[in-house]
SEFIZA-3560 file (N, C-alpha, C; in Angstrom, 3 decimals):
REM SEFIZA-3560
<numar><xx>1.772</xx><yy>12.607</yy><zz>5.753</zz><atom>N</atom></numar>
<numar><xx>2.837</xx><yy>12.079</yy><zz>5.095</zz><atom>CA</atom></numar>
<numar><xx>3.075</xx><yy>12.439</yy><zz>3.597</zz><atom>C</atom></numar>
<numar><xx>1.872</xx><yy>12.891</yy><zz>2.942</zz><atom>N</atom></numar>
<numar><xx>2.289</xx><yy>13.452</yy><zz>1.572</zz><atom>CA</atom></numar>
<numar><xx>2.696</xx><yy>14.692</yy><zz>1.624</zz><atom>C</atom></numar>
<numar><xx>2.212</xx><yy>15.487</yy><zz>2.504</zz><atom>N</atom></numar>
<numar><xx>3.209</xx><yy>16.893</yy><zz>2.789</zz><atom>CA</atom></numar>
<numar><xx>4.740</xx><yy>17.026</yy><zz>3.041</zz><atom>C</atom></numar>
<numar><xx>4.967</xx><yy>15.700</yy><zz>3.862</zz><atom>N</atom></numar>
<numar><xx>6.369</xx><yy>15.308</yy><zz>4.189</zz><atom>CA</atom></numar>
<numar><xx>7.188</xx><yy>15.117</yy><zz>3.035</zz><atom>C</atom></numar>
<numar><xx>6.547</xx><yy>14.225</yy><zz>2.038</zz><atom>N</atom></numar>
<numar><xx>7.313</xx><yy>13.990</yy><zz>0.822</zz><atom>CA</atom></numar>
<numar><xx>7.172</xx><yy>14.790</yy><zz>-0.055</zz><atom>C</atom></numar>
<numar><xx>6.318</xx><yy>15.679</yy><zz>-0.442</zz><atom>N</atom></numar>
<numar><xx>6.341</xx><yy>16.880</yy><zz>-1.192</zz><atom>CA</atom></numar>
<numar><xx>7.289</xx><yy>17.913</yy><zz>-0.718</zz><atom>C</atom></numar>
<numar><xx>7.062</xx><yy>18.298</yy><zz>0.400</zz><atom>N</atom></numar>
<numar><xx>7.865</xx><yy>19.564</yy><zz>0.954</zz><atom>CA</atom></numar>
<numar><xx>9.354</xx><yy>19.495</yy><zz>1.472</zz><atom>C</atom></numar>
<numar><xx>9.439</xx><yy>18.133</yy><zz>1.754</zz><atom>N</atom></numar>
<numar><xx>10.821</xx><yy>18.145</yy><zz>2.506</zz><atom>CA</atom></numar>
<numar><xx>11.523</xx><yy>17.003</yy><zz>1.752</zz><atom>C</atom></numar>
<numar><xx>11.125</xx><yy>15.972</yy><zz>1.396</zz><atom>N</atom></numar>
<numar><xx>12.223</xx><yy>14.886</yy><zz>1.269</zz><atom>CA</atom></numar>
<numar><xx>12.432</xx><yy>14.563</yy><zz>-0.478</zz><atom>C</atom></numar>
<numar><xx>11.294</xx><yy>15.139</yy><zz>-1.100</zz><atom>N</atom></numar>
<numar><xx>11.163</xx><yy>14.930</yy><zz>-2.537</zz><atom>CA</atom></numar>
<numar><xx>12.385</xx><yy>15.405</yy><zz>-3.384</zz><atom>C</atom></numar>
<numar><xx>12.700</xx><yy>16.798</yy><zz>-2.997</zz><atom>N</atom></numar>
<numar><xx>14.065</xx><yy>17.197</yy><zz>-3.684</zz><atom>CA</atom></numar>
<numar><xx>15.459</xx><yy>16.552</yy><zz>-3.249</zz><atom>C</atom></numar>
<numar><xx>15.257</xx><yy>15.527</yy><zz>-2.316</zz><atom>N</atom></numar>
<numar><xx>16.795</xx><yy>14.833</yy><zz>-1.941</zz><atom>CA</atom></numar>
<numar><xx>16.908</xx><yy>13.728</yy><zz>-2.387</zz><atom>C</atom></numar>
<numar><xx>16.023</xx><yy>13.109</yy><zz>-3.508</zz><atom>N</atom></numar>
<numar><xx>15.937</xx><yy>11.903</yy><zz>-4.108</zz><atom>CA</atom></numar>
<numar><xx>14.979</xx><yy>10.808</yy><zz>-3.236</zz><atom>C</atom></numar>
<numar><xx>15.767</xx><yy>9.555</yy><zz>-3.665</zz><atom>N</atom></numar>
<numar><xx>14.701</xx><yy>8.511</yy><zz>-3.125</zz><atom>CA</atom></numar>
<numar><xx>15.493</xx><yy>7.885</yy><zz>-2.000</zz><atom>C</atom></numar>
<numar><xx>16.522</xx><yy>7.620</yy><zz>-1.365</zz><atom>N</atom></numar>
<numar><xx>16.944</xx><yy>6.740</yy><zz>-0.407</zz><atom>CA</atom></numar>
<numar><xx>17.068</xx><yy>7.652</yy><zz>0.877</zz><atom>C</atom></numar>
<numar><xx>16.817</xx><yy>7.036</yy><zz>1.966</zz><atom>N</atom></numar>
<numar><xx>16.633</xx><yy>7.306</yy><zz>2.933</zz><atom>CA</atom></numar>
<numar><xx>18.164</xx><yy>8.120</yy><zz>3.524</zz><atom>C</atom></numar>
<numar><xx>19.148</xx><yy>7.338</yy><zz>3.147</zz><atom>N</atom></numar>
<numar><xx>20.621</xx><yy>8.008</yy><zz>3.396</zz><atom>CA</atom></numar>
<numar><xx>20.728</xx><yy>9.033</yy><zz>3.047</zz><atom>C</atom></numar>
<numar><xx>20.216</xx><yy>9.801</yy><zz>1.872</zz><atom>N</atom></numar>
<numar><xx>20.549</xx><yy>11.194</yy><zz>1.460</zz><atom>CA</atom></numar>
<numar><xx>19.074</xx><yy>12.011</yy><zz>1.978</zz><atom>C</atom></numar>
<numar><xx>18.486</xx><yy>11.697</yy><zz>2.835</zz><atom>N</atom></numar>
<numar><xx>17.274</xx><yy>12.482</yy><zz>3.477</zz><atom>CA</atom></numar>
<numar><xx>16.008</xx><yy>12.281</yy><zz>2.352</zz><atom>C</atom></numar>
<numar><xx>16.003</xx><yy>11.302</yy><zz>1.627</zz><atom>N</atom></numar>
<numar><xx>15.125</xx><yy>10.916</yy><zz>0.616</zz><atom>CA</atom></numar>
<numar><xx>13.972</xx><yy>10.637</yy><zz>1.253</zz><atom>C</atom></numar>
<numar><xx>12.619</xx><yy>10.078</yy><zz>0.432</zz><atom>N</atom></numar>
<numar><xx>11.400</xx><yy>9.860</yy><zz>0.557</zz><atom>CA</atom></numar>
<numar><xx>11.099</xx><yy>8.304</yy><zz>0.689</zz><atom>C</atom></numar>
<numar><xx>12.328</xx><yy>7.357</yy><zz>0.502</zz><atom>N</atom></numar>
<numar><xx>11.783</xx><yy>6.052</yy><zz>0.763</zz><atom>CA</atom></numar>
<numar><xx>11.211</xx><yy>5.567</yy><zz>1.940</zz><atom>C</atom></numar>
<numar><xx>11.830</xx><yy>5.939</yy><zz>3.136</zz><atom>N</atom></numar>
<numar><xx>11.071</xx><yy>5.579</yy><zz>4.467</zz><atom>CA</atom></numar>
<numar><xx>9.660</xx><yy>6.149</yy><zz>4.688</zz><atom>C</atom></numar>
<numar><xx>9.419</xx><yy>7.485</yy><zz>4.138</zz><atom>N</atom></numar>
<numar><xx>8.284</xx><yy>8.126</yy><zz>4.314</zz><atom>CA</atom></numar>
<numar><xx>6.959</xx><yy>7.367</yy><zz>3.438</zz><atom>C</atom></numar>
<numar><xx>7.537</xx><yy>6.918</yy><zz>2.373</zz><atom>N</atom></numar>
<numar><xx>6.630</xx><yy>6.166</yy><zz>1.533</zz><atom>CA</atom></numar>
<numar><xx>6.077</xx><yy>4.812</yy><zz>2.003</zz><atom>C</atom></numar>
<numar><xx>7.218</xx><yy>4.044</yy><zz>3.040</zz><atom>N</atom></numar>
<numar><xx>7.082</xx><yy>2.834</yy><zz>3.280</zz><atom>CA</atom></numar>
<numar><xx>5.820</xx><yy>2.951</yy><zz>4.515</zz><atom>C</atom></numar>
<numar><xx>6.304</xx><yy>4.118</yy><zz>5.582</zz><atom>N</atom></numar>
<numar><xx>5.618</xx><yy>4.242</yy><zz>6.431</zz><atom>CA</atom></numar>
<numar><xx>3.876</xx><yy>4.857</yy><zz>6.217</zz><atom>C</atom></numar>
<numar><xx>3.955</xx><yy>5.356</yy><zz>5.289</zz><atom>N</atom></numar>
<numar><xx>2.811</xx><yy>5.800</yy><zz>4.628</zz><atom>CA</atom></numar>
<numar><xx>1.725</xx><yy>4.806</yy><zz>3.953</zz><atom>C</atom></numar>
<numar><xx>2.329</xx><yy>3.724</yy><zz>3.081</zz><atom>N</atom></numar>
<numar><xx>1.671</xx><yy>2.550</yy><zz>2.677</zz><atom>CA</atom></numar>
<numar><xx>1.483</xx><yy>1.778</yy><zz>3.714</zz><atom>C</atom></numar>
<numar><xx>2.195</xx><yy>1.330</yy><zz>4.636</zz><atom>N</atom></numar>
<numar><xx>1.972</xx><yy>0.794</yy><zz>5.731</zz><atom>CA</atom></numar>
<numar><xx>0.768</xx><yy>1.261</yy><zz>6.463</zz><atom>C</atom></numar>
<numar><xx>0.509</xx><yy>2.496</yy><zz>6.761</zz><atom>N</atom></numar>
<numar><xx>-0.371</xx><yy>2.977</yy><zz>7.403</zz><atom>CA</atom></numar>
<numar><xx>-1.693</xx><yy>2.768</yy><zz>6.703</zz><atom>C</atom></numar>
<numar><xx>-1.604</xx><yy>3.108</yy><zz>5.376</zz><atom>N</atom></numar>
<numar><xx>-2.749</xx><yy>2.939</yy><zz>4.451</zz><atom>CA</atom></numar>
<numar><xx>-3.374</xx><yy>1.584</yy><zz>4.333</zz><atom>C</atom></numar>
<numar><xx>-2.625</xx><yy>0.445</yy><zz>4.324</zz><atom>N</atom></numar>
<numar><xx>-2.729</xx><yy>-0.941</yy><zz>4.294</zz><atom>CA</atom></numar>
<numar><xx>-3.518</xx><yy>-1.451</yy><zz>5.592</zz><atom>C</atom></numar>
<numar><xx>-3.021</xx><yy>-1.047</yy><zz>6.909</zz><atom>N</atom></numar>
<numar><xx>-3.736</xx><yy>-1.058</yy><zz>8.027</zz><atom>CA</atom></numar>
<numar><xx>-4.887</xx><yy>-0.451</yy><zz>8.230</zz><atom>C</atom></numar>
<numar><xx>-5.185</xx><yy>0.742</yy><zz>7.662</zz><atom>N</atom></numar>
<numar><xx>-6.349</xx><yy>1.484</yy><zz>7.768</zz><atom>CA</atom></numar>
<numar><xx>-7.307</xx><yy>0.686</yy><zz>6.876</zz><atom>C</atom></numar>
<numar><xx>-7.106</xx><yy>0.414</yy><zz>5.705</zz><atom>N</atom></numar>
<numar><xx>-7.995</xx><yy>-0.364</yy><zz>4.843</zz><atom>CA</atom></numar>
<numar><xx>-8.503</xx><yy>-1.966</yy><zz>5.309</zz><atom>C</atom></numar>
<numar><xx>-7.150</xx><yy>-2.609</yy><zz>5.752</zz><atom>N</atom></numar>
<numar><xx>-7.451</xx><yy>-4.047</yy><zz>5.853</zz><atom>CA</atom></numar>
<numar><xx>-7.630</xx><yy>-4.168</yy><zz>7.197</zz><atom>C</atom></numar>
<numar><xx>-6.956</xx><yy>-3.504</yy><zz>8.159</zz><atom>N</atom></numar>
<numar><xx>-7.178</xx><yy>-3.833</yy><zz>9.620</zz><atom>CA</atom></numar>
<numar><xx>-6.153</xx><yy>-4.849</yy><zz>9.883</zz><atom>C</atom></numar>
<numar><xx>-5.717</xx><yy>-4.805</yy><zz>11.422</zz><atom>N</atom></numar>
<numar><xx>-4.590</xx><yy>-5.626</yy><zz>11.801</zz><atom>CA</atom></numar>
<numar><xx>-5.052</xx><yy>-7.259</yy><zz>11.752</zz><atom>C</atom></numar>
<numar><xx>-6.392</xx><yy>-7.683</yy><zz>12.028</zz><atom>N</atom></numar>
<numar><xx>-6.850</xx><yy>-9.141</yy><zz>12.002</zz><atom>CA</atom></numar>
<numar><xx>-6.868</xx><yy>-9.599</yy><zz>13.174</zz><atom>C</atom></numar>
<numar><xx>-6.453</xx><yy>-10.704</yy><zz>12.985</zz><atom>N</atom></numar>
<numar><xx>-6.212</xx><yy>-11.849</yy><zz>14.074</zz><atom>CA</atom></numar>
<numar><xx>-5.150</xx><yy>-11.785</yy><zz>14.633</zz><atom>C</atom></numar>
<numar><xx>-3.982</xx><yy>-11.136</yy><zz>14.340</zz><atom>N</atom></numar>
<numar><xx>-2.594</xx><yy>-10.831</yy><zz>15.123</zz><atom>CA</atom></numar>
<numar><xx>-2.909</xx><yy>-9.499</yy><zz>15.846</zz><atom>C</atom></numar>
<numar><xx>-4.012</xx><yy>-8.756</yy><zz>16.030</zz><atom>N</atom></numar>
<numar><xx>-3.923</xx><yy>-7.598</yy><zz>16.698</zz><atom>CA</atom></numar>
<numar><xx>-4.092</xx><yy>-7.994</yy><zz>18.438</zz><atom>C</atom></numar>
<numar><xx>-3.611</xx><yy>-6.889</yy><zz>19.033</zz><atom>N</atom></numar>
<numar><xx>-3.874</xx><yy>-7.318</yy><zz>20.795</zz><atom>CA</atom></numar>
<numar><xx>-5.337</xx><yy>-7.178</yy><zz>20.942</zz><atom>C</atom></numar>
<numar><xx>-6.008</xx><yy>-6.419</yy><zz>20.260</zz><atom>N</atom></numar>
<numar><xx>-7.753</xx><yy>-6.504</yy><zz>20.424</zz><atom>CA</atom></numar>
<numar><xx>-8.208</xx><yy>-7.744</yy><zz>20.335</zz><atom>C</atom></numar>
<numar><xx>-7.744</xx><yy>-8.337</yy><zz>19.275</zz><atom>N</atom></numar>
<numar><xx>-8.134</xx><yy>-9.708</yy><zz>18.874</zz><atom>CA</atom></numar>
<numar><xx>-7.834</xx><yy>-10.903</yy><zz>19.779</zz><atom>C</atom></numar>
<numar><xx>-6.764</xx><yy>-10.766</yy><zz>20.245</zz><atom>N</atom></numar>
<numar><xx>-5.970</xx><yy>-11.592</yy><zz>21.347</zz><atom>CA</atom></numar>
<numar><xx>-6.816</xx><yy>-11.247</yy><zz>22.829</zz><atom>C</atom></numar>
<numar><xx>-7.270</xx><yy>-10.257</yy><zz>23.072</zz><atom>N</atom></numar>
<numar><xx>-7.839</xx><yy>-9.765</yy><zz>24.403</zz><atom>CA</atom></numar>
<numar><xx>-9.296</xx><yy>-10.442</yy><zz>24.066</zz><atom>C</atom></numar>
<numar><xx>-9.921</xx><yy>-9.896</yy><zz>23.135</zz><atom>N</atom></numar>
<numar><xx>-11.277</xx><yy>-10.374</yy><zz>22.922</zz><atom>CA</atom></numar>
<numar><xx>-11.563</xx><yy>-11.539</yy><zz>22.822</zz><atom>C</atom></numar>
<numar><xx>-10.646</xx><yy>-12.522</yy><zz>22.365</zz><atom>N</atom></numar>
<numar><xx>-10.773</xx><yy>-13.988</yy><zz>22.382</zz><atom>CA</atom></numar>
<numar><xx>-10.432</xx><yy>-14.470</yy><zz>23.543</zz><atom>C</atom></numar>
<numar><xx>-9.844</xx><yy>-14.096</yy><zz>24.454</zz><atom>N</atom></numar>
<numar><xx>-9.286</xx><yy>-14.483</yy><zz>26.026</zz><atom>CA</atom></numar>
<numar><xx>-10.781</xx><yy>-14.255</yy><zz>26.609</zz><atom>C</atom></numar>
<numar><xx>-11.509</xx><yy>-13.160</yy><zz>26.273</zz><atom>N</atom></numar>
<numar><xx>-12.492</xx><yy>-12.805</yy><zz>26.803</zz><atom>CA</atom></numar>
<numar><xx>-13.818</xx><yy>-13.521</yy><zz>26.528</zz><atom>C</atom></numar>
<numar><xx>-13.708</xx><yy>-14.007</yy><zz>25.295</zz><atom>N</atom></numar>
<numar><xx>-14.845</xx><yy>-14.788</yy><zz>24.951</zz><atom>CA</atom></numar>
<numar><xx>-14.858</xx><yy>-16.150</yy><zz>25.605</zz><atom>C</atom></numar>
<numar><xx>-13.644</xx><yy>-16.567</yy><zz>25.714</zz><atom>N</atom></numar>
<numar><xx>-13.340</xx><yy>-17.906</yy><zz>26.153</zz><atom>CA</atom></numar>
<numar><xx>-13.746</xx><yy>-18.079</yy><zz>27.350</zz><atom>C</atom></numar>
<numar><xx>-13.326</xx><yy>-16.895</yy><zz>28.357</zz><atom>N</atom></numar>
<numar><xx>-13.506</xx><yy>-16.881</yy><zz>29.535</zz><atom>CA</atom></numar>
<numar><xx>-15.058</xx><yy>-16.733</yy><zz>30.015</zz><atom>C</atom></numar>
<numar><xx>-15.887</xx><yy>-16.305</yy><zz>29.237</zz><atom>N</atom></numar>
<numar><xx>-17.389</xx><yy>-16.070</yy><zz>29.332</zz><atom>CA</atom></numar>
<numar><xx>-17.930</xx><yy>-17.462</yy><zz>29.089</zz><atom>C</atom></numar>
<numar><xx>-17.261</xx><yy>-17.897</yy><zz>27.901</zz><atom>N</atom></numar>
<numar><xx>-18.406</xx><yy>-19.123</yy><zz>27.601</zz><atom>CA</atom></numar>
<numar><xx>-17.770</xx><yy>-20.556</yy><zz>28.314</zz><atom>C</atom></numar>
<numar><xx>-16.827</xx><yy>-20.399</yy><zz>29.108</zz><atom>N</atom></numar>
<numar><xx>-16.054</xx><yy>-21.778</yy><zz>29.605</zz><atom>CA</atom></numar>
<numar><xx>-16.849</xx><yy>-21.471</yy><zz>31.101</zz><atom>C</atom></numar>
//
């Protein structure tokens, strides 16, 4: 994402309507947040694992 910002989108300004880097920054930051924090309770993995735990214990 950093390469996309620096080489393609930076010269065009901020806003995505002018091919700017705004959307690239949002996608990059969201990816970074998920990588650092993880999806947590709202992930499909947690939902599936929770159902399996309940089924095994019941």
